[in-house]
C-alpha positions as CSV (number, residue, x, y, z in Angstrom):
1,M,21.8,-32.9,7.3
2,A,23.0,-31.9,10.7
3,E,21.3,-28.9,12.2
4,K,23.2,-25.7,12.3
5,T,23.3,-23.8,15.6
6,T,23.3,-20.1,15.8
7,V,24.0,-18.4,19.2
8,N,21.7,-15.4,20.0
9,T,22.2,-12.9,22.8
10,Q,18.9,-13.9,24.3
11,T,18.7,-17.6,23.6
12,Q,20.2,-20.4,21.6
13,L,18.4,-21.0,18.3
14,K,18.7,-24.2,16.2
15,A,18.4,-23.6,12.5
16,P,15.8,-25.8,10.8
17,E,17.1,-28.4,8.3
18,G,17.9,-26.8,5.0
19,F,17.7,-23.2,6.4
20,N,18.7,-20.7,3.7
21,S,20.0,-23.5,1.4
22,G,17.8,-22.6,-1.6
23,K,18.7,-20.3,-4.4
24,F,15.8,-18.0,-3.7
25,P,15.2,-15.6,-2.2
26,L,18.4,-13.8,-3.2
27,K,18.5,-11.9,0.1
28,K,18.7,-14.3,3.1
29,R,17.5,-13.6,6.6
30,E,19.4,-14.2,9.7
31,L,18.2,-17.0,11.9
32,G,15.4,-15.6,14.1
33,G,15.5,-12.3,12.3
34,V,13.2,-10.2,10.1
35,Q,12.9,-11.2,6.4
36,P,15.0,-8.8,4.3
37,H,13.3,-5.8,2.8
38,I,13.9,-2.3,1.4
39,K,13.0,0.4,4.0
40,L,10.6,3.0,2.6
41,G,9.6,5.3,5.5
42,P,7.0,3.4,7.5
43,F,6.9,0.6,4.9
44,N,9.1,-2.5,4.2
45,L,9.1,-3.3,0.5
46,R,9.6,-7.0,-0.5
47,I,10.1,-8.0,-4.1
48,P,9.3,-11.6,-5.2
49,L,12.4,-13.9,-5.5
50,I,14.7,-11.1,-4.1
51,H,13.1,-10.8,-0.7
52,H,10.8,-13.9,-0.6
53,E,10.2,-17.1,-2.4
54,W,7.3,-17.8,-4.7
55,S,4.9,-20.2,-3.0
56,W,3.1,-22.4,-5.5
57,T,0.6,-23.6,-3.0
58,E,-0.6,-20.1,-2.2
59,M,-0.6,-19.3,-5.9
60,A,-3.0,-22.2,-6.6
61,A,-5.3,-21.0,-3.8
62,A,-5.3,-17.5,-5.2
63,M,-6.2,-18.7,-8.7
64,F,-9.6,-19.6,-7.3
65,L,-10.1,-17.6,-4.1
66,G,-8.8,-14.4,-5.4
67,V,-10.9,-14.3,-8.5
68,A,-14.0,-15.4,-6.5
69,C,-13.6,-12.6,-4.0
70,L,-12.9,-10.0,-6.7
71,G,-15.8,-11.3,-8.8
72,A,-18.2,-10.9,-6.0
73,G,-16.9,-7.4,-5.2
74,T,-17.1,-6.4,-8.9
75,A,-20.7,-7.8,-9.1
76,T,-21.7,-5.9,-6.0
77,T,-20.2,-2.6,-7.3
78,M,-21.8,-2.9,-10.7
79,S,-25.2,-3.9,-9.3
80,T,-25.1,-0.9,-7.0
81,F,-24.3,1.4,-10.0
82,G,-27.3,0.0,-11.9
83,F,-25.7,-2.6,-14.2
84,D,-28.4,-5.2,-13.5
85,D,-30.6,-3.1,-15.8
86,P,-30.2,-3.7,-19.5
87,A,-31.4,-0.1,-20.1
88,T,-28.5,1.2,-18.1
89,I,-26.1,-0.9,-20.1
90,A,-27.6,0.2,-23.4
91,A,-27.4,3.9,-22.3
92,L,-23.7,3.6,-22.1
93,G,-23.5,1.9,-25.5
94,L,-22.4,-1.4,-24.2
95,T,-23.6,-5.0,-24.7
96,E,-24.1,-7.2,-21.6
97,N,-20.8,-9.0,-22.2
98,G,-19.1,-5.6,-22.9
99,A,-20.4,-4.3,-19.6
100,F,-19.0,-7.4,-17.8
101,L,-15.6,-7.0,-19.4
102,M,-15.6,-3.3,-18.6
103,S,-16.4,-4.1,-15.0
104,L,-13.3,-6.3,-14.7
105,T,-11.2,-3.1,-14.7
106,F,-12.6,-2.4,-11.2
107,G,-11.4,-5.9,-10.2
108,V,-7.9,-5.4,-11.6
109,F,-7.5,-2.1,-9.8
110,N,-8.6,-3.7,-6.6
111,A,-6.4,-6.7,-7.1
112,I,-3.4,-4.4,-7.3
113,C,-4.5,-2.7,-4.1
114,Y,-4.9,-6.1,-2.5
115,Y,-1.2,-6.7,-3.1
116,L,-0.1,-3.4,-1.4
117,P,-0.2,-4.6,2.2
118,A,2.1,-7.6,1.8
119,L,4.2,-5.7,-0.7
120,L,4.7,-2.9,1.8
121,G,5.3,-5.0,4.9
122,D,1.8,-5.4,6.4
123,P,1.6,-9.2,7.3
124,V,-2.1,-9.7,6.4
125,V,-4.3,-10.9,3.7
126,P,-6.6,-7.9,3.1
127,G,-10.2,-8.0,2.0
128,W,-13.4,-5.9,2.1
129,I,-14.8,-4.1,5.1
130,T,-17.4,-6.8,4.9
131,P,-19.5,-6.0,8.1
132,A,-20.0,-2.5,6.8
133,L,-21.2,-3.5,3.4
134,P,-24.9,-3.8,4.2
135,L,-24.7,-0.4,5.9
136,T,-22.9,1.1,2.8
137,L,-25.7,-0.3,0.6
138,R,-28.3,1.2,2.9
139,F,-26.5,4.6,2.8
140,L,-26.4,4.6,-1.0
141,E,-30.1,3.8,-1.2
142,Q,-30.8,7.5,-0.4
143,W,-29.9,8.2,-4.1
144,A,-31.6,6.8,-7.1
145,M,-29.8,4.4,-9.5
146,P,-27.6,6.3,-11.9
147,D,-29.3,7.6,-15.0
148,Y,-26.3,7.8,-17.3
149,A,-28.2,9.1,-20.3
150,A,-29.5,12.1,-18.2
151,G,-26.2,12.6,-16.4
152,Q,-27.7,11.8,-13.0
153,V,-25.0,10.0,-11.1
154,D,-25.5,11.2,-7.5
155,R,-25.2,7.6,-6.2
156,I,-21.7,7.4,-7.6
157,Y,-20.8,10.8,-6.2
158,A,-22.0,9.5,-2.8
159,M,-19.8,6.4,-3.1
160,I,-16.7,8.5,-4.0
161,A,-17.3,10.8,-1.1
162,L,-17.8,7.9,1.3
163,Q,-14.7,6.1,0.3
164,M,-12.6,9.2,0.3
165,L,-13.7,9.9,3.9
166,V,-13.0,6.3,4.9
167,A,-9.5,6.7,3.5
168,L,-9.0,10.0,5.4
169,S,-10.2,8.3,8.6
170,F,-7.5,5.6,8.2
171,L,-4.9,8.3,7.6
172,I,-5.9,10.4,10.6
173,M,-6.6,7.6,13.0
174,G,-3.4,5.7,12.0
175,A,-1.0,8.7,11.9
176,T,-2.2,10.2,15.2
177,G,-3.2,7.2,17.2
178,L,-6.8,8.6,17.6
179,G,-8.2,5.4,16.3
180,R,-7.6,3.4,19.4
181,K,-8.8,6.3,21.6
182,L,-12.0,6.5,19.5
183,I,-12.7,2.8,19.9
184,D,-12.2,3.1,23.7
185,I,-14.5,6.2,23.9
186,V,-17.5,4.7,22.0
187,P,-19.7,2.8,24.5
188,T,-19.9,-1.0,24.2
189,S,-23.6,-0.9,23.6
190,I,-23.3,1.3,20.6
191,K,-20.4,-0.7,19.1
192,A,-22.3,-3.9,19.6
193,G,-25.4,-2.3,18.0
194,I,-23.4,-1.4,14.9
195,V,-22.0,-4.9,14.6
196,L,-25.4,-6.5,15.3
197,G,-27.1,-4.1,12.8
198,A,-24.6,-5.1,10.1
199,G,-25.6,-8.7,10.7
200,V,-29.4,-7.9,10.5
201,T,-29.0,-5.8,7.3
202,A,-26.9,-8.6,5.8
203,G,-29.6,-11.1,6.5
204,I,-32.2,-8.9,5.0
205,N,-30.1,-8.5,1.9
206,V,-29.9,-12.3,1.5
207,F,-33.6,-12.8,1.9
208,S,-34.8,-9.8,-0.1
209,A,-32.2,-9.6,-2.9
210,R,-30.3,-12.9,-3.2
211,M,-32.8,-15.6,-2.5
212,P,-35.4,-14.5,-5.1
213,K,-32.7,-14.9,-7.9
214,A,-31.6,-18.4,-7.0
215,P,-33.4,-19.6,-3.9
216,I,-32.2,-23.2,-3.8
217,T,-28.6,-22.5,-4.8
218,V,-28.2,-19.6,-2.3
219,A,-29.9,-21.7,0.5
220,I,-27.7,-24.7,0.0
221,A,-24.5,-22.6,-0.5
222,V,-25.1,-20.6,2.7
223,L,-26.0,-23.7,4.7
224,L,-22.8,-25.4,3.5
225,S,-20.8,-22.4,4.7
226,Y,-22.5,-22.6,8.1
227,F,-21.7,-26.3,8.4
228,F,-18.0,-25.9,7.6
229,L,-17.5,-22.8,9.6
230,F,-19.7,-23.1,12.6
231,N,-20.9,-26.7,13.2
232,P,-19.3,-27.9,16.5
233,T,-19.6,-31.6,15.7
234,F,-17.7,-31.1,12.5
235,A,-15.1,-29.0,14.3
236,R,-14.4,-31.7,16.8
237,A,-14.2,-34.3,14.0
238,A,-11.8,-32.1,12.1
239,K,-9.4,-32.1,15.0
240,K,-9.0,-35.9,14.7
241,N,-8.9,-36.1,10.9
242,K,-6.5,-34.3,8.6
243,T,-8.8,-34.4,5.6
244,L,-11.7,-32.9,7.5
245,N,-9.4,-30.4,9.0
246,F,-8.2,-29.4,5.6
247,L,-11.8,-28.9,4.5
248,R,-12.6,-26.9,7.5
249,N,-9.7,-24.6,6.9
250,Q,-11.1,-23.7,3.5
251,G,-14.0,-21.8,5.0
252,V,-16.5,-21.0,2.3
253,V,-14.6,-22.6,-0.5
254,P,-16.7,-25.8,-0.5
255,A,-19.8,-23.7,-0.9
256,Q,-18.2,-21.8,-3.7
257,L,-17.2,-25.0,-5.5
258,F,-20.8,-26.2,-5.2
259,A,-22.0,-22.9,-6.8
260,I,-19.5,-23.2,-9.7
261,V,-19.5,-26.9,-10.4
262,L,-22.9,-28.4,-9.4
263,A,-25.4,-25.5,-9.4
264,P,-25.4,-24.9,-13.1
265,F,-26.0,-28.6,-13.9
266,L,-27.8,-30.0,-10.9
267,I,-30.2,-27.2,-9.9
268,R,-29.9,-25.1,-13.1
269,E,-30.6,-21.8,-11.4
270,I,-27.5,-20.2,-12.7
271,A,-26.1,-20.3,-16.2
272,V,-23.5,-22.7,-17.5
273,P,-20.1,-20.9,-17.7
274,Q,-19.4,-19.4,-21.2
275,I,-15.6,-19.6,-21.3
276,Q,-13.8,-16.7,-23.0
277,W,-10.2,-16.9,-24.0
278,G,-7.3,-14.4,-23.8
279,L,-6.3,-11.8,-21.2
280,T,-8.8,-9.7,-19.4
281,P,-9.3,-6.5,-21.4
282,L,-8.9,-3.2,-19.5
283,S,-11.3,-0.3,-20.0
284,V,-9.4,2.3,-18.0
285,G,-10.5,5.3,-20.0
286,F,-14.1,4.3,-19.9
287,V,-14.1,3.7,-16.1
288,L,-12.3,7.0,-15.5
289,E,-14.8,8.9,-17.6
290,H,-18.0,7.5,-16.2
291,F,-17.2,6.5,-12.6
292,T,-14.5,8.8,-11.2
293,I,-13.6,12.4,-10.4
294,F,-11.7,12.6,-13.7
295,G,-14.9,12.4,-15.7
296,L,-17.5,13.4,-13.2
297,G,-15.7,16.0,-11.1
298,L,-15.4,16.1,-7.4
299,P,-18.6,15.4,-5.3
300,A,-20.3,18.4,-3.8
301,A,-19.8,19.2,-0.2
302,S,-23.3,17.9,0.6
303,F,-22.2,14.4,-0.3
304,F,-19.3,14.5,2.1
305,L,-21.5,15.8,4.9
306,A,-24.1,13.1,4.2
307,A,-21.3,10.4,4.3
308,L,-19.6,11.5,7.5
309,P,-21.7,9.3,9.9
310,S,-21.3,6.3,7.6
311,A,-17.6,6.9,7.3
312,L,-17.2,7.0,11.1
313,T,-19.3,3.8,11.5
314,T,-17.3,2.1,8.8
315,Y,-14.0,2.9,10.6
316,I,-15.3,1.7,13.9
317,I,-16.3,-1.6,12.2
318,A,-12.9,-1.9,10.4
319,F,-10.8,-1.1,13.5
320,S,-11.7,-4.4,15.1
321,D,-9.9,-6.1,12.2
322,F,-6.6,-4.6,13.3
323,V,-7.0,-6.2,16.7
324,L,-7.9,-9.6,15.1
325,A,-5.0,-9.4,12.7
326,K,-2.5,-8.8,15.4
327,E,-3.8,-11.8,17.4
328,V,-3.7,-14.1,14.3
329,V,-0.1,-13.0,13.4
330,T,1.1,-13.3,17.0
331,E,-0.4,-16.7,17.5
332,A,1.0,-18.0,14.2
333,T,4.6,-16.7,14.7
334,A,4.9,-17.8,18.3
335,T,5.6,-21.3,17.0
336,R,8.4,-20.2,14.6
337,S,11.6,-19.1,16.4
338,D,13.4,-19.0,13.0
339,E,11.7,-15.8,11.9
340,T,10.4,-12.5,13.5
341,V,7.2,-11.1,12.0
342,I,6.0,-7.7,13.2
343,F,2.5,-6.4,13.0
344,D,2.3,-2.6,13.2
345,A,-1.2,-1.2,13.5
346,G,0.0,2.2,12.4
347,R,1.4,0.8,9.2
348,S,-1.7,-1.2,8.6
349,N,-3.8,1.9,8.9
350,L,-1.6,3.8,6.4
351,V,-1.9,0.9,3.9
352,S,-5.7,0.9,4.3
353,F,-5.6,4.6,3.6
354,L,-3.6,4.1,0.4
355,R,-5.9,1.3,-0.8
356,N,-9.2,3.2,-0.2
357,G,-7.6,6.5,-1.5
358,I,-6.5,4.8,-4.7
359,M,-9.9,3.1,-5.3
360,S,-11.9,6.2,-4.5
361,V,-10.0,8.1,-7.2
362,F,-9.6,5.5,-9.9
363,A,-12.5,2.9,-9.4
364,P,-14.9,3.5,-6.5
365,W,-15.3,0.1,-4.7
366,V,-18.6,-0.5,-2.9
367,P,-17.3,-3.2,-0.5
368,M,-14.4,-0.8,0.3
369,C,-10.9,-1.9,1.3
370,G,-10.6,-3.5,4.7
371,P,-7.4,-4.4,6.6
372,L,-8.1,-8.1,6.9
373,W,-9.7,-11.1,5.2
374,A,-9.5,-13.4,8.2
375,S,-10.3,-16.7,6.5
376,G,-7.8,-16.0,3.8
377,L,-5.0,-15.2,6.3
378,L,-5.8,-18.2,8.5
379,T,-5.5,-20.5,5.5
380,I,-1.9,-19.3,5.2
381,T,-1.0,-19.1,8.9
382,E,-2.2,-22.7,9.5
383,R,0.4,-23.8,6.9
384,Y,3.1,-21.5,8.3
385,K,2.7,-23.0,11.8
386,R,3.6,-26.5,10.4
387,G,7.2,-25.3,10.2
388,Y,10.1,-24.2,8.0
389,K,9.8,-27.3,5.8
390,T,6.2,-26.3,4.8
391,M,6.8,-22.5,4.4
392,H,10.3,-21.0,4.6
393,S,9.1,-17.5,5.4
394,Y,5.7,-15.9,6.4
395,W,6.1,-13.6,3.5
396,D,6.3,-16.4,1.0
397,G,2.7,-17.1,1.8
398,V,1.1,-13.6,2.1
399,C,3.1,-12.0,-0.7
400,T,2.6,-14.8,-3.2
401,F,-1.2,-15.1,-2.4
402,R,-2.0,-11.5,-3.3
403,A,0.6,-11.2,-6.1
404,A,-1.0,-14.2,-7.7
405,T,-4.4,-12.7,-7.3
406,V,-3.4,-9.9,-9.7
407,I,-2.2,-12.5,-12.2
408,A,-5.4,-14.6,-11.8
409,V,-7.8,-11.7,-12.4
410,L,-6.0,-11.1,-15.7
411,I,-6.7,-14.6,-17.0
412,L,-10.0,-14.3,-18.7
413,P,-10.9,-18.0,-19.0
414,L,-10.6,-18.3,-15.2
415,V,-12.7,-15.3,-14.6
416,T,-15.4,-16.3,-17.0
417,L,-15.5,-19.9,-15.5
418,I,-16.5,-18.4,-12.2
419,R,-18.7,-15.5,-13.6
420,P,-22.1,-17.2,-13.3
421,A,-21.6,-17.7,-9.6
422,F,-20.5,-14.1,-8.7
423,A,-23.9,-13.2,-7.3
424,I,-24.1,-16.5,-5.3
425,F,-20.7,-15.7,-3.8
426,F,-22.1,-12.4,-2.7
427,G,-25.1,-14.2,-1.1
428,I,-22.7,-16.6,0.7
429,T,-20.7,-13.6,2.0
430,M,-23.8,-11.8,3.3
431,G,-25.2,-15.1,4.8
432,V,-22.0,-15.7,6.7
433,Q,-21.9,-12.1,7.7
434,A,-25.4,-12.2,9.2
435,F,-24.4,-15.2,11.4
436,A,-21.0,-14.0,12.4
437,C,-22.0,-10.4,13.2
438,G,-25.0,-11.6,15.2
439,N,-22.7,-13.8,17.2
440,I,-20.1,-11.2,17.8
441,G,-22.5,-8.3,18.5
442,M,-24.4,-10.3,21.1
443,R,-21.2,-11.5,22.8
444,M,-19.9,-7.9,23.1
445,C,-22.8,-7.1,25.4
446,T,-22.4,-8.0,29.1
447,T,-25.5,-6.4,30.6
448,A,-29.2,-6.3,29.9
449,N,-29.1,-2.6,29.1
450,E,-26.3,-3.1,26.6
451,R,-28.2,-5.8,24.8
452,G,-31.4,-3.7,24.7
453,I,-29.6,-0.6,23.3
454,A,-27.7,-2.8,20.8
455,C,-31.0,-4.3,19.5
456,V,-32.6,-0.9,19.1
457,I,-29.5,0.3,17.1
458,A,-29.6,-2.8,15.0
459,A,-33.3,-2.2,14.2
460,A,-32.6,1.4,13.3
461,L,-29.8,0.4,11.0
462,A,-32.1,-2.0,9.2
463,Y,-34.7,0.8,8.7
464,Y,-32.8,4.1,8.6
465,T,-29.6,5.4,7.0
466,P,-26.5,4.8,9.1
467,G,-26.3,8.5,10.1
468,V,-29.8,8.5,11.5
469,A,-29.4,5.1,13.1
470,L,-26.2,6.3,14.8
471,G,-28.1,9.3,16.1
472,V,-30.8,7.0,17.4
473,G,-28.2,4.9,19.2
474,I,-26.5,7.9,20.8
475,L,-29.9,9.2,22.0
476,V,-31.0,5.9,23.4
477,W,-27.6,5.3,25.1
478,A,-27.8,8.8,26.7
479,V,-31.2,8.2,28.1
480,V,-30.4,4.7,29.4
481,E,-26.7,4.7,30.3
482,G,-25.5,8.3,30.0
483,S,-26.3,9.2,33.6
484,E,-24.2,6.3,34.9
485,L,-21.2,7.7,33.1
486,F,-21.8,11.1,34.6
487,I,-22.0,9.7,38.1
488,K,-18.8,7.6,37.6
489,N,-16.9,10.7,36.3
490,K,-18.2,12.8,39.3
491,E,-17.0,10.1,41.7
């Protein structure tokens, strides 16, 4: 087919072969324009098949990756709320399997929230606020495991308060533009200390909580992740070989496949999957009664005051994802003159507010809702960069991926296939976080003093609550570097 040429006021664009020739989506974009949408204030609503095609490749990826991610997050949340203890399960009148099925309601709520960014025009694949997770767990350790029989649920109150404050932070920082100013004001040494501390506490979590349960499986899975993500020899080989490049683009998936397929049979540290059939049952009433403000009431003011430092720390950590998201989107779309994709940090903040706000009210989510899952987005953008023939619109990829995640988590056989490896997936996430945060935190520092302050803050975060550790960091920074700032301002 001959190429169709469209003249633009700025430049002359050549339409890719087959441009807009398919039946779907029903609404077609102009060459070089923005994909059609429905304008809703700051948001751009896109409906499958009307405003974007359904991408079967991204659907297949979501069937595994989406459930794995949600499974790990559900396992983390339930473990934090005491559901590793049979007595806790019994106190609520549940069996072990009943508790597992109930917990999936958290996953379904979060899957719906995962879909919101792409649905509303934020060109990302969202995820957790992963670097903040070890700090969140450390914050929650101030309160005992919930005693549901006695009605002692302070830890749940603390989690609700924290996530509400994080949601409010996204709203205020995004709507006013204060977020960027805050990031600029916080000294590099303190920001680096927070990131480095997240890495240290993640490593401690792997060695103290994950390794004892399945030492060989966790060790092999984490090392596999390190090899595929960070090994420079493999990275060079992947540039010359399409198969190796494909494997490298999958990130932690090979390690997850190992945990699901080989670990139960080869190492036998985790159970063989017990497949259950049907659709995932929802226990919305039970979750609302036992874990939310509808059944428990609003947390007392003391919980919000205690959570303030952690909420601020969490936002500082999450804000870097906005910067990374913009870079990834800009780099991917630079190769595609047939479509314009706009990343708006303000809209991304508002969507993050909606997601955290919804989860704090309906199903408090310990990993919380972050603006970016980098490895998930990169898997899609790498395909998008191959051209129109591979992916007609950027939104075909991101919208389908997260819409399919909602479908996947409702398929009970798929969820139960992956269930035995949920805790291993969490160990993989924490292991990668330890490596990546250590790398990033160290590279952020450019002077000896910055490195020293960052290390002190990291140690404090591993030992104290985030609030106390942040206070330690500010004090150390004031003693070591504060006078220099005063002199500069005076000059």
